[in-house]
N, C-alpha and C positions, 0 to 999 in steps of 0.2 A: 504492498501498500504505501502510494506518494502523499506528503500531506506538502500542503505549500500554502504559505500564506505571510500573515504579521504578526508581529508580537512588540507591546511595550517592553523598551527595555529603562529602568532608573537609573543604570546608570553612564545613557547616551541622550534621555531623556526624547525618548520621540519613540515610534513606532519604527521597526526593522522588519528586514525581509529576513524567510528563513523553509528551509525544504528539507524535509522527511522522510525519509524511508524506512521502511519497518518490516519487521520479516511475517508473511503468514501468518505465522500460531501463536503472535504475539498474543500474553494476557492469561498462554495456557503454561503450567507450571508457575518457578519462581521467576523472580524480575531476571527482565532481559541486561546482556551488559549493553554498556552503548562507544560508538565512537564518535566523536568530534571532527567532521570530514572541512577542511579550512581552504577556501578559495583564494585563485592569485589575483595579482595585482589589476588585472584588467577584467575581472570577471563578476560575479554574485551566486547565490546562493543556491541557484537552481542549474550552475556551469555542467557542472558530473554528471548531471541526470540530463541534458540537455548532450550531452556532446560528447560524452562516450558509452559506453557499453555496464558503463559500474551497475545495470540493475539487475542483468545479467548477470555478472562477477558473484554482486552481491549473496546472490541465492544460495538460501543455505550454509550461511552463514549466521552466528547466533549472538543478531548485535541491530537495536534499531543507528541509521547512522543521524547523525542530526549537525547540516551545514546551514550556517549564521554566514546572516552576511556582516562583512565588514568595510567594503572601499578601498580606498589608495589607503588603510590608514597605519599597511606595514603589522598588525596589531599591538599595535602603540597604546599608550595613554597620551592624548598630543598637546604638547602647548598651548600649538591653535586648535583645538580641536576635540574631541571628545574621548572619553575614557572608553578605548574598546581596549585593552589587552581588561581590563575587569571585568566590561561588560564578557566576552569569551570566556576566561578560565576559573573566575570568582562566579558572574550572574544566570548565566546561564545553565553551567551545571542543576542550580537549586532551581529556576525553573521547569528545566528537564524530566528534573525526580518528585516535582508535584505536579506533573502533567502524565507525566507515561512510568507504566510500570518496570523503573530501571534497576537497577543492585547502584547502592554506595559505592559496592567493592573497588579499591584499590585494583584489584585483580579483574577486571569486571569495564576497566576503562580503560577509551582509548584515544590516540589524536592522531587525527595526518593529514597533511596539507604538500598543494600543489603549486611550486613558485615562491612566492609571495607567502602564502599559505605554507609552501613548507618550513618558512625560516619562524611563521609564526605555532605551528605542531614544536618545532626543535624550542622554541620560547619557553612555550605552556610547560613541556616537557623537563627541561632543565630549571627555569622558577618553584616547579614543587614536584619534583622528582618521585614522590610517595604518593602521587593518585595518579597515576595512572603504571597499565602493566604493559605497552607497546608502545611505542615512537613512531612513526609512517613520515620521511620528509622527503615529498619525489621531483625532483632539480630543483633544491631550494636557492633561496640566494641571497644576498645580505646576509652574509655568511662569514663577514668583517667588516664589518661595521665602523668602528674608529679609522678603518683605513677608507672605505669607501664615502663620510665625510668629509674627510680631510682634500676628498677631488673633489668634489662636490664645493668647496666655500673655494678652493684655483678657479673651478671653473666659472663660479660665481663672480670672484672679484673678477677677474681678466672676459666679460661677457660669458654670456648663453652658449651650452656647446654644441655643435650640430648637429646632429640628433637629436628628434622632437620627443623622444624618449628620453630623453638625456634632459630636454628642460624640464618636459610636468615631472622629474623625477627630485628635480631642485626645488620646484612649490611642494609637491607629497613633504621631501626631509624637511623644508622650512617650517610648515606645518606642527611634522612633527617634533621634532627637537632645535626647535627654535629660530628668529632670523642668524643666529652663527652659527647655524647646524651643530649646538653643544652637544657632545656625544658623553654617557652615562653609563657605570657597565653594566645595568641592570638594562637594557639593549641590547647589551653585546654575547654572543652565545658561550662564549670557549672562556667569561667572565662567569657568568653564569654552573656551568663545569666545576670550575675550580671550587667555588664554593661547597658545591655538593661534599658534605664533608665522606661519604661511603660508596664509590660507584658503586657496587655491588646492590646497593639501596635506590636507584638510579630502573626507569623502566629499559626494554632492550631497542636500541634502537636502525632501524631499517634506511638507507635515503638512497635512491638511486638517482642516474643523470647519462643522458643523451653522450653519447663520442665526440657527439656533432655539436653538443652546443658550448657556447663560449663559457658556462659559470661551471663546466668540469673541471678544469683546473683547482680549482678554489673548495669543486665538492671534492677533490684525491685529496686536496690536503685538509682540507678540515676532519674529514676520517681518518688520515691521519693521526691527527692531534688529541681528535677523539680518543682515539685507539691509548696512542701514550698514555694520555689520561685515566687508561684503563676500562674506561666505558665500552660495554658489548654492546661495539657500534658495528653494523654490516654493510659493507656499501658494494654495489655494483654500479655497473657502467652497461650500457646496453646501444643497439643500434640507434642515432637517431635524435631528431632536436629538440628540441622545445616548443613541442606544439600536440594540441589531442594527441597524433595516431600514438608517441609517444606514451605520453599521459596514460591511453587508456590500455597499454601492457604491464604497464607500472602500477595504475589502482590493482592489478589483479595478482605482480607479485607481491605487492604492501597486504592484502589480504592475505593470503599463501601466508607468511609471515609472521602477521598477529591472531593470523588463527589457526595452524598448526593439524592438520586434520590428523584423525588419531590410523594409522596400518591397520 
């Protein structure tokens, strides 16, 4: 069953869109597992359902899939904007628990994301490592935000970059981080990882990226950094680019990782 609609968020102080995919047997037996599935920078809550075979891929997996809207927030509590990280990580789980027959156990809670949503999923899992059984990041970006923000300051000082994507991202991160693109440890993934007392208490991680994706090099480096910190971090590359064709296959691999099937 697919549910599409809006909910009112106290954190955002507005109605916000949401798509929910539920198993056919929801309500039978005990509480169901829940997976928060986060969209990319140009997307919205319905993209995964509209542009991939996710409904078919997810059939048979014991989870409700919750797909919220976060606009171009990079899942941050913005300086000039709204508190999207608070909404996704704090408020939304409480709304879902009060509305659906879902489990509150960390062993039954998962977070996944595509591109910007991959960063958001990693941020949720590293900020609150005790809340999730697994985190899956598909072609995640913004893995090294301190360096990225420094590049934006340089672009901003010397005029707009050539790419319209870059120009838009400068506006996005000015809203997120402030006029001077201020870096804080709370937005840096490896800083969050280093704060975790024991990686054995963190979720299992799965990340993947297309070998033709401009983000592949950064993803390889981030995987090495996470593995050096002793996290259970699996990284795979496959043929492909930063597009829905690649994301479709990556979603299936992520589901197989998060919900391993018993022989």
